[in-house]
N, CA and C atoms as a LAMMPS dump frame, in Angstrom:
ITEM: TIMESTEP
0
ITEM: NUMBER OF ATOMS
222
ITEM: BOX BOUNDS ff ff ff
-5.0000000000000000e+02 5.0000000000000000e+02
-5.0000000000000000e+02 5.0000000000000000e+02
-5.0000000000000000e+02 5.0000000000000000e+02
ITEM: ATOMS id mol type element x y z
1 1 1 N -245.592 -6.24 -166.096
2 1 2 C -246.825 -6.762 -166.645
3 1 3 C -247.83 -5.616 -166.697
4 2 1 N -248.471 -5.416 -167.816
5 2 2 C -249.509 -4.403 -167.888
6 2 3 C -250.895 -5.037 -167.802
7 3 1 N -251.14 -6.083 -168.631
8 3 2 C -252.409 -6.802 -168.551
9 3 3 C -252.255 -8.183 -169.176
10 4 1 N -252.885 -9.15 -168.547
11 4 2 C -252.871 -10.519 -169.038
12 4 3 C -254.317 -11.017 -169.019
13 5 1 N -254.79 -11.53 -170.159
14 5 2 C -256.131 -12.105 -170.258
15 5 3 C -256.022 -13.564 -170.646
16 6 1 N -256.76 -14.416 -169.961
17 6 2 C -256.807 -15.838 -170.306
18 6 3 C -258.253 -16.293 -170.235
19 7 1 N -258.634 -17.102 -171.222
20 7 2 C -259.998 -17.608 -171.297
21 7 3 C -259.986 -19.129 -171.194
22 8 1 N -260.896 -19.669 -170.407
23 8 2 C -261.067 -21.112 -170.306
24 8 3 C -262.395 -21.46 -170.964
25 9 1 N -262.354 -22.448 -171.871
26 9 2 C -263.566 -22.887 -172.547
27 9 3 C -263.725 -24.396 -172.388
28 10 1 N -264.95 -24.829 -172.527
29 10 2 C -265.248 -26.268 -172.511
30 10 3 C -266.362 -26.502 -173.51
31 11 1 N -266.14 -27.427 -174.411
32 11 2 C -267.099 -27.712 -175.478
33 11 3 C -267.439 -26.448 -176.269
34 12 1 N -266.437 -25.583 -176.452
35 12 2 C -266.607 -24.376 -177.241
36 12 3 C -267.287 -23.219 -176.526
37 13 1 N -267.651 -23.408 -175.267
38 13 2 C -268.326 -22.366 -174.49
39 13 3 C -267.395 -21.813 -173.424
40 14 1 N -267.435 -20.511 -173.222
41 14 2 C -266.601 -19.891 -172.188
42 14 3 C -267.045 -20.351 -170.81
43 15 1 N -266.061 -20.736 -170.009
44 15 2 C -266.283 -21.132 -168.622
45 15 3 C -265.818 -20.016 -167.693
46 16 1 N -264.653 -19.44 -168.028
47 16 2 C -264.096 -18.384 -167.185
48 16 3 C -263.197 -17.477 -168.013
49 17 1 N -263.114 -16.232 -167.586
50 17 2 C -262.197 -15.26 -168.164
51 17 3 C -261.445 -14.63 -167.004
52 18 1 N -260.116 -14.732 -167.035
53 18 2 C -259.289 -14.156 -165.977
54 18 3 C -258.533 -12.96 -166.529
55 19 1 N -258.522 -11.892 -165.766
56 19 2 C -257.813 -10.666 -166.135
57 19 3 C -256.862 -10.309 -165.009
58 20 1 N -255.597 -10.133 -165.352
59 20 2 C -254.56 -9.784 -164.38
60 20 3 C -253.924 -8.488 -164.856
61 21 1 N -253.854 -7.487 -163.979
62 21 2 C -253.304 -6.188 -164.382
63 21 3 C -252.67 -5.47 -163.197
64 22 1 N -251.833 -4.491 -163.537
65 22 2 C -251.155 -3.697 -162.518
66 22 3 C -252.085 -2.619 -162.001
67 23 1 N -252.11 -2.485 -160.671
68 23 2 C -252.881 -1.436 -160.024
69 23 3 C -251.93 -0.475 -159.344
70 24 1 N -252.423 0.275 -158.418
71 24 2 C -251.611 1.246 -157.683
72 24 3 C -250.757 0.522 -156.65
73 25 1 N -249.547 0.107 -157.051
74 25 2 C -248.641 -0.56 -156.13
75 25 3 C -248.961 -2.012 -155.854
76 26 1 N -249.838 -2.589 -156.641
77 26 2 C -250.212 -3.991 -156.463
78 26 3 C -250.631 -4.568 -157.812
79 27 1 N -250.812 -5.871 -157.853
80 27 2 C -251.307 -6.523 -159.059
81 27 3 C -252.659 -7.135 -158.727
82 28 1 N -253.609 -6.956 -159.625
83 28 2 C -254.995 -7.335 -159.376
84 28 3 C -255.423 -8.422 -160.357
85 29 1 N -256.166 -9.394 -159.844
86 29 2 C -256.751 -10.443 -160.679
87 29 3 C -258.263 -10.38 -160.502
88 30 1 N -258.972 -10.351 -161.636
89 30 2 C -260.427 -10.397 -161.634
90 30 3 C -260.861 -11.573 -162.499
91 31 1 N -262.032 -12.11 -162.211
92 31 2 C -262.521 -13.256 -162.98
93 31 3 C -264 -13.084 -163.281
94 32 1 N -264.396 -13.598 -164.433
95 32 2 C -265.803 -13.762 -164.781
96 32 3 C -266.004 -15.261 -164.956
97 33 1 N -266.944 -15.804 -164.219
98 33 2 C -267.197 -17.244 -164.242
99 33 3 C -268.636 -17.475 -164.692
100 34 1 N -268.808 -18.351 -165.682
101 34 2 C -270.144 -18.652 -166.19
102 34 3 C -270.705 -19.828 -165.388
103 35 1 N -271.905 -19.687 -164.824
104 35 2 C -272.503 -20.785 -164.071
105 35 3 C -272.678 -22.041 -164.94
106 36 1 N -272.576 -23.212 -164.333
107 36 2 C -272.668 -24.487 -165.042
108 36 3 C -273.995 -24.595 -165.797
109 37 1 N -275.061 -24.152 -165.213
110 37 2 C -276.38 -24.275 -165.834
111 37 3 C -276.73 -23.07 -166.701
112 38 1 N -275.72 -22.271 -167.032
113 38 2 C -275.944 -21.106 -167.888
114 38 3 C -276.321 -19.877 -167.088
115 39 1 N -276.629 -18.833 -167.801
116 39 2 C -276.975 -17.579 -167.15
117 39 3 C -275.869 -16.554 -167.331
118 40 1 N -276.024 -15.449 -166.664
119 40 2 C -275.065 -14.355 -166.763
120 40 3 C -273.767 -14.693 -166.03
121 41 1 N -272.629 -14.279 -166.584
122 41 2 C -271.35 -14.496 -165.891
123 41 3 C -271.347 -13.808 -164.523
124 42 1 N -270.69 -14.452 -163.581
125 42 2 C -270.559 -13.934 -162.217
126 42 3 C -269.156 -13.371 -162.065
127 43 1 N -269.049 -12.159 -161.544
128 43 2 C -267.738 -11.54 -161.331
129 43 3 C -267.185 -11.975 -159.975
130 44 1 N -265.904 -12.307 -159.972
131 44 2 C -265.202 -12.673 -158.742
132 44 3 C -263.96 -11.815 -158.632
133 45 1 N -263.638 -11.447 -157.409
134 45 2 C -262.496 -10.579 -157.198
135 45 3 C -262.997 -9.17 -156.94
136 46 1 N -262.119 -8.233 -156.915
137 46 2 C -260.714 -8.35 -157.288
138 46 3 C -259.891 -9.015 -156.189
139 47 1 N -258.946 -9.824 -156.643
140 47 2 C -257.965 -10.431 -155.752
141 47 3 C -256.701 -9.599 -155.883
142 48 1 N -256.184 -9.126 -154.777
143 48 2 C -255.041 -8.207 -154.784
144 48 3 C -253.779 -8.908 -154.29
145 49 1 N -252.677 -8.692 -155.011
146 49 2 C -251.398 -9.323 -154.681
147 49 3 C -250.319 -8.259 -154.592
148 50 1 N -249.383 -8.463 -153.69
149 50 2 C -248.28 -7.511 -153.513
150 50 3 C -247.341 -7.491 -154.695
151 51 1 N -247.151 -8.659 -155.332
152 51 2 C -246.229 -8.725 -156.46
153 51 3 C -246.911 -9.353 -157.681
154 52 1 N -246.402 -8.999 -158.848
155 52 2 C -246.905 -9.59 -160.09
156 52 3 C -246.63 -11.088 -160.114
157 53 1 N -245.524 -11.512 -159.528
158 53 2 C -245.177 -12.935 -159.486
159 53 3 C -246.238 -13.725 -158.729
160 54 1 N -246.682 -13.207 -157.588
161 54 2 C -247.723 -13.885 -156.808
162 54 3 C -249.04 -13.941 -157.581
163 55 1 N -249.397 -12.856 -158.237
164 55 2 C -250.636 -12.814 -159.018
165 55 3 C -250.567 -13.795 -160.183
166 56 1 N -249.435 -13.822 -160.88
167 56 2 C -249.28 -14.713 -162.024
168 56 3 C -249.339 -16.175 -161.574
169 57 1 N -248.756 -16.481 -160.425
170 57 2 C -248.817 -17.845 -159.883
171 57 3 C -250.27 -18.232 -159.592
172 58 1 N -251.038 -17.319 -159.028
173 58 2 C -252.456 -17.557 -158.757
174 58 3 C -253.203 -17.865 -160.061
175 59 1 N -252.947 -17.08 -161.111
176 59 2 C -253.59 -17.296 -162.407
177 59 3 C -253.176 -18.653 -162.973
178 60 1 N -251.899 -18.979 -162.916
179 60 2 C -251.41 -20.259 -163.435
180 60 3 C -252.078 -21.439 -162.729
181 61 1 N -252.165 -21.386 -161.411
182 61 2 C -252.767 -22.48 -160.659
183 61 3 C -254.266 -22.6 -160.944
184 62 1 N -254.931 -21.471 -161.121
185 62 2 C -256.349 -21.479 -161.467
186 62 3 C -256.561 -22.125 -162.834
187 63 1 N -255.73 -21.74 -163.801
188 63 2 C -255.853 -22.298 -165.142
189 63 3 C -255.52 -23.787 -165.155
190 64 1 N -254.557 -24.207 -164.365
191 64 2 C -254.221 -25.624 -164.28
192 64 3 C -255.403 -26.424 -163.723
193 65 1 N -256.05 -25.891 -162.706
194 65 2 C -257.222 -26.566 -162.143
195 65 3 C -258.33 -26.681 -163.195
196 66 1 N -258.532 -25.634 -163.978
197 66 2 C -259.546 -25.675 -165.03
198 66 3 C -259.18 -26.694 -166.114
199 67 1 N -257.882 -26.826 -166.419
200 67 2 C -257.447 -27.837 -167.381
201 67 3 C -257.743 -29.246 -166.86
202 68 1 N -257.493 -29.484 -165.581
203 68 2 C -257.803 -30.779 -164.983
204 68 3 C -259.282 -31.104 -165.092
205 69 1 N -260.104 -30.056 -165.106
206 69 2 C -261.562 -30.237 -165.218
207 69 3 C -262.014 -30.331 -166.674
208 70 1 N -261.074 -30.364 -167.603
209 70 2 C -261.411 -30.576 -169.005
210 70 3 C -261.559 -29.325 -169.848
211 71 1 N -261.109 -28.196 -169.345
212 71 2 C -261.204 -26.949 -170.098
213 71 3 C -259.985 -26.732 -170.989
214 72 1 N -260.192 -25.999 -172.071
215 72 2 C -259.104 -25.567 -172.92
216 72 3 C -258.792 -24.116 -172.566
217 73 1 N -257.512 -23.779 -172.589
218 73 2 C -257.077 -22.44 -172.207
219 73 3 C -256.612 -21.688 -173.443
220 74 1 N -257.079 -20.468 -173.571
221 74 2 C -256.686 -19.656 -174.706
222 74 3 C -256.368 -18.254 -174.296
């Protein structure tokens, strides 16, 4: 995996942007989350994982939770 980007939107507005990429011997996930009441996106992470599989699972579970909350994933 070199880089994976996924965007969650709700009512046409970005809610979150997740970026997963390879680092030095690890896989890193970073997120930008837009506050519910608007404003500048908040950066979260980096979350570091030993394997790409673990990082990808984290991204999948995060996106699933956002889908349950009514977001569309792109």
